[in-house]
C-alpha positions, 0 to 999 in steps of 0.5 A: 142768378144769384141771391143778391142779383135778384134783390138789385132787380126786385128794387128796381123794379119796385122804384120804377113802379113807384117813383111816378106815383111819388113824383105826382104827389110832391107835384101836387104839394107843391102845387098846394103850397105854391096856392097858399102862398099867393091866395087871392080873392077867389083863390079856390077858383084860380086853374093851376097854371095860372098859379104857375105863371104867378110862380114864375113871375115872382122869380122874376122879379128881380130882372124886371123894371119896378114900374112894370112890376106893379102894372104888370103883375097885379097879385092882390093880397086878402086877409085870411080868418076872422081876425084880418091878419096876412098870411103871406108864405115864405120862410116857415122859420120868419123872425120871432119878435124878442119883445125884451130884446126890442124894448130895451132898444126901444126904451134906451131913448131918455139915456142919451139925455142923462149922459149928455148932462153927466159929459157936460158937467163931469166932476173929474175932480170929485173924489167918490168912494168905490172899492177899487185900489188906485194900484190895482187900477193902474195896472188895469190902465197900463194893459190897456194902454200896451193895447190901443193907440188912445193914452190910456194913463193913470191919473187922479181926475180919469181915477174919480170918472171912472169910480164914479161912474161905477157908484152913480151911473152903474144901472145905465153901464149895465144898459150900454153892455145890452144895447152894445150887442146890437151896435158894435158889431157893425160898428167894428166893421166900419172903423176896421173899413177906414183904419180906425181903432176898434175902440172907437165904438166907445165913443157913440156910448158917450156921445148918445148912449147908443140912441140913433134917435138921440137928439142935443139941445142944439140939435146934433141928431143921431148916435154920432150927433152930427149937426145939420150941416157937418151931416149934409157935408159928409153926404147925409141927407136931411129933409122933412121925412128922412133923416140920414144922421138916424141912419145907425150904417150911414151916420157911422161912415160919415163919422169915419170920415170926420174922425179921418180927417181931424186925425190927419190934422193933429196925429193923435187919437186923444186931441182926434176927439177933443176936435170931434166934439168941439171943433179942431179950431177949439183945440188949435186955441187950447194948444196956443193957450197952453203953451204949446201942448198937445197931450190932451191932459196938459191942454185940457184946462183950456178946452170948452167944460164939455170937452174937457169932460168929454175925453174922461167919459170916454176912456172911462167908458172904455175901462168898464166895458174891458174890465166889466166882470171885475167889477159885476157889470153884466148885460142881458145876452141878446141872440140876434146882433144887428147883423142878423138883418137884411136891406132892401130898396124900396119900389115904392112909398110905403109906411110902417103900418102897411109893413107891420101888417103884411109880413108880422114885424112889429112898428116897434121893431120897424122903427128900431131897424129904421131910425132915419124915417121920420114920419114911419113913412119910406118915401120913393123917389127917383135917383134916391135909394130909401131902404128898408130894413128887416131881420133877415128871416123876415125880408125872405117873406117880402122878397117873395111876394114884393110885387103882390105887397107893392100892388096891394100898397099902390091900391090902398094909396089909391083908395084913401088920402096919402100918408105923406102931407106933402111931396119929398121931391116938390119940396127938395127942389124948392129949398134953399140954404140961408146964410145968417148975416150980421143984424139976422135973427129969424123974425126978420129971415121968416118975414123975408121968405113967407114962413114961420119962425116955428117953421124955421126952428123945425127945419134947422132942429134949433131949440131956440131963437139964437142964431150966429153969423155963418151959420146955414139954415134951410128953408122952404119959401112960402108958395114953393110946391112943398112943406112951406106950401101947406103953411097959413097965409098970413095971421090975418087969415087964420081965421079963414084958413081954420074955416077951410079945414072943413072940421070947423074950428075945434078938434074933439080929442079922441083917445089914441090922439096925440098934438103930433096926429092931429096937427096931420089931420089939418094942414098948414097947423103945427104942434107949436100952433096947437100948444100956443093956441090952446095954451099947453105946456106939454104934449098931455091931452084927455079925451073930449078936450075941445083944442081950438084950431086958430088963433080966434075966440073961444 
């Protein structure tokens, strides 16, 4: 027998002896890992065959009906250690919370108001001093014009706006360069799907400063600033708990649909932008008043003031992003764009608090990723798909423990008061759409349906009491099994209502209280009520303050 053959026989003999031992150790390690990932209150005493059955149930979860899952798989999650933290096992590379990045997204809310004021009051004729030669600007704008369907040509007004942004709004533009890394990849994909110029992504900066929860003075909401009626027209769900105008993906798809509609009317992207802001009717009026001109700059003087600054602000933003490096503009480099997240349809009502506690994603990050949920609660209604968006590396933890999570949530909801003040389904079933007629005013409409003016304003995002003929209002009449059913019956019964609250007529402010949290504790009382009854103009509260819970003597 040759030396090579002897070595081969020896190797085979060694493997035959050691492999079974190795396999046993691997099986043992696998079982131990399974036990760790599915701990219960008596985890140490659970037989190994029971744990194997639990793991099999997890693997088959997506093939089962959600209601059956909750009934037949009553896994229990328990807190580990003295800190009481849940330790769900799935992906060892679970996403780390990037505090600087999420803080940037969380704190841009105020920038939407700044951008709105800038665009609505833009002074295009006022020159600004900045080291940017006019000839250089002309060359750069010509290069932009060659690669975009927008009409990017030099004129003194556009030069003034660009220099204004470079001097007065420099910090805002740096912030936009940072936050755009989160949203622009998603915008570009949807625009490509709908055959819209990719440069349209800059419109979201002009509209909302990339804040999905931005809300204008007239109630326009979200990244793309949809009014209630326009949002509903494009399939965006808006109710007391969910506002899909704030959903980045759904609202972007709706914006694509609307932009294509107005482009088909004018066959010009500049005019489509103007129509997006002020409506096709105002653009048609401007065309008539200008004597039939269709170039935006020729009819600009005939457009509403806000729209007159709208397209220049858009073109200036496009220029600054395309030539950011030349002007020393620079955002912070971020590691995780929007696409490095994933969604799953919820199978049970679940709160942000519960999600955060169970899978270790902070509530701030959940708010950034799921901005359409007004009350930080994701409702569950058959026939509707409400989604939870999570970082991709955290999604595995949720999916692998889904049965246990829903069982845990169901147990929690049964053990304490539901976080939802009313059933969405019931509220939606009793909702009506009212068309404003000549002679109508909010007080008259409120009396007709037995609700309060403040409720009508809240349901419709109204900042003032002004109405226009033909305007559509959403109303939940008194007596319906929804939001309106929690209203006080009338002003003459306010004292009776407060007595029925069970906590007396006064609330003592505790640390962490806000007008919103207090209003949620007492059905039928709104933030506006608390302000009115206690002479509060803002939101400031101090621990120890006594707040009246009715319009009654102190």
